[in-house]
Residue, then its C-alpha position, 0 to 999 in steps of 0.5 A: x520878770x520870768x523873761x528876766x529870769x530866763x535872760x540871767x540864767x543864760x547870762x550866768x551859762x555863757x560866763x561859765x562856758x567862755x571860761x575854759x578852765x574847770x577850776x574857774x568854772x567852779x569858782x564862778x558856780x560857787x561865787x553864784x551859790x554864795x551870791x544868791x545867798x547873799x541876796x536874800x540875807x541882806x534884805x531878809x536880816x533886817x526884816x527878821x530882826x524888826x520882827x523879833x524886836x530889834x531896833x535900827x541901832x541895833x540892827x545896825x551892831x549887827x550889821x557892824x559885827x558882821x562886818x568887823x568879824x568879816x575884815x579880822x578873818x579875811x586877815x587871818x586868811x591873808x596870813x594863812x593863805x601863803x603857808x596853806x593850800x587855798x582850796x582848803x581855806x576855800x572849804x573851811x570858808x563855806x562850812x563857815x557860812x552853813x554853820x552861820x545859816x544855822x546860827x541865825x535861828x536863835x532870837x537872842x540879841x548877843x547871840x545873833x551879834x556873836x554869829x554875825x561876827x564870826x559868821x559869813x552873812x553879808x549886810x552889804x549884798x557885796x564882794x567882802x568876806x574871807x573868801x573872796x580874796x581867796x577866789x580872786x587869787x585862784x583867778x589870776x593864776x594863770x590869767x595874762x595880763x590882757x584877759x585878767x579885768x575880763x576874767x574878773x569882770x566875768x566872776x563878778x557879773x556872775x556874782x551880781x547876777x546871782x545875787x539879784x536873783x537872791x533878792x528876790x527870793x527875798x520875797x519869799x517867807x511873803x509866800x511862806x505867810x500867805x501859805x500859812x507859816x508863821x513869819x518868824x519861823x518863814x525868816x528862819x527857813x530862809x537862813x536854813x536854805x543859806x546854810x544848804x547853800x554853804x555845803x554845796x559851795x563846800x562841795x564845789x570846792x572840794x573838787x578844785x585840783x590841788x595846787x602844786x607845791x612849788x606854786x604854793x611856795x610862790x605865794x609870799x608876805x607882801x614885799x616889794x609892793x609894800x608901800x603901794x598897797x597900803x596907800x591902795x588899802x587906806x584909799x579903799x578904806x575910806x571909800x568902804x566906811x563911806x559905803x558902809x552907811x548904805x550897805x544893803x542891808x541898811x539901805x533896806x531898813x532905810x526904805x522900810x522907815x522913810x517910805x513903809x516900803x514892803x518886803x516884797x516890794x524891797x526884794x523886786x526893786x533890789x532884784x533890777x538894782x543887782x541886775x542893773x549892777x551885774x550888766x555894768x560888770x562887762x561894760x567896765x571891762x570894755x571901758x578899761x581896755x579904752x580909758x584904763x582902770x583908775x579912769x574907769x573907777x573914777x568917771x563912773x563912781x562920782x556920778x553914781x555918788x551924786x545920785x546918792x545925793x539927790x536921793x537924800x533930799x527926793x520928795x518922793x519914792x519913784x524919785x528917789x528908786x529912779x536915782x538909785x537905779x541909776x546909781x546902781x547901773x554905775x556904782x559897781x563898774x569900778x569892782x572888777x577894775x579895783x580887782x584887776x588893779x590890785x593883782x596887776x600891780x603887785x607881784x604874783x607872789x605878792x597876789x594873795x596877801x596884797x587881795x587880803x590887805x586890801x580887802x581887810x580894811x574896806x570890812x574894817x571901816x565899814x563894820x563901824x558906819x552901819x551902826x552911826x546909820x542907824x542912828x541917824x536913820x532915827x533923826x529928823x533928816x532920814x537922807x543924812x546917811x546917803x549925804x555922808x555915803x556919797x560925799x565921803x566916795x567922791x573925796x575917795x574918787x578925787x584922792x584915787x585919781x591924784x595918787x594912781x593916775x600915772x601907775x599902769x598895770x602892763x594892759x594899760x601901758x597905751x592907754x590915755x593918761x587920766 
């Protein structure tokens, strides 16, 4: 495990050093801090809520409120981004992250739902939240077409590696309990650390260079690209709704409920799922250069969804974990390809709005399904959330391929057709 940790740190350092621009390096480090916090929060949150007496349905409500609030805040950011300096909005988001960690120390259900709604805690452990479209827009500025997918793959790599490290940190409460700390207090200390990571991220964002006034004025609401962006947003909505059944918090709860998996074992498992996802991102960049962005999204996503469906019927924990690990090696390859595709097919002035408009439906749609998953986990067939998630994702992939197979970004112009 220590060897894997050293490998992860070297990969993170290499990712930062390969990107020459200081602003991009700052964004990658801040993404890493947030990823670490998301990694342990997504696992610790359901364990904490269960420990203070919440039912699976109530835990699903908290996850749904978090995703819904994230969607609405991201939509607001899409409206504000063309009018304000992105650096200031990033600092605001990081301060909100710090406030979220502090707010989770209260044990009342209504208060935690409110904190989840207005805060930044990420039950999916993935790339959602109001800071994501802001960072994506800043990364896309000044990057040549042929470099954009590689930069976004690196950005996703940093996020996934640090999320993996954060997943390992989810075992810290068990260690604190062994040292004599109360279990509830151990969980609360983790949320305090989450708040500290938010403060550190804010300090990094403050060091970003000011955006020249003329560049700020280049950002506009959606214009000529509106129909295409709306189609993409609608399809991403289907994908996110499907994914909401198996966000990391609910998947952890499913493993806790069905197999009695311990928090320490879950932290190690999710560490490896995130590591596999992380190292799939550079592969996605390599694959996209050869078969195109849309093909990369679809041809890696469908096998991953099949693994999810198979896991629902698997007879033992060993088989389930094997299938979920295989899925993790494939399922996230679409992330850098999807981001790069959106940035490529809209005009540069529309990028901030396009990033927000395509991100908001993902959070809105995924905010509904965790509560449904909480209900389904309590039924006779524990695996129903996984079946629904995998089946809907396959429908999304086929629709995406059919609708956008002939719309290629500049760097795909000579690639093979779908």
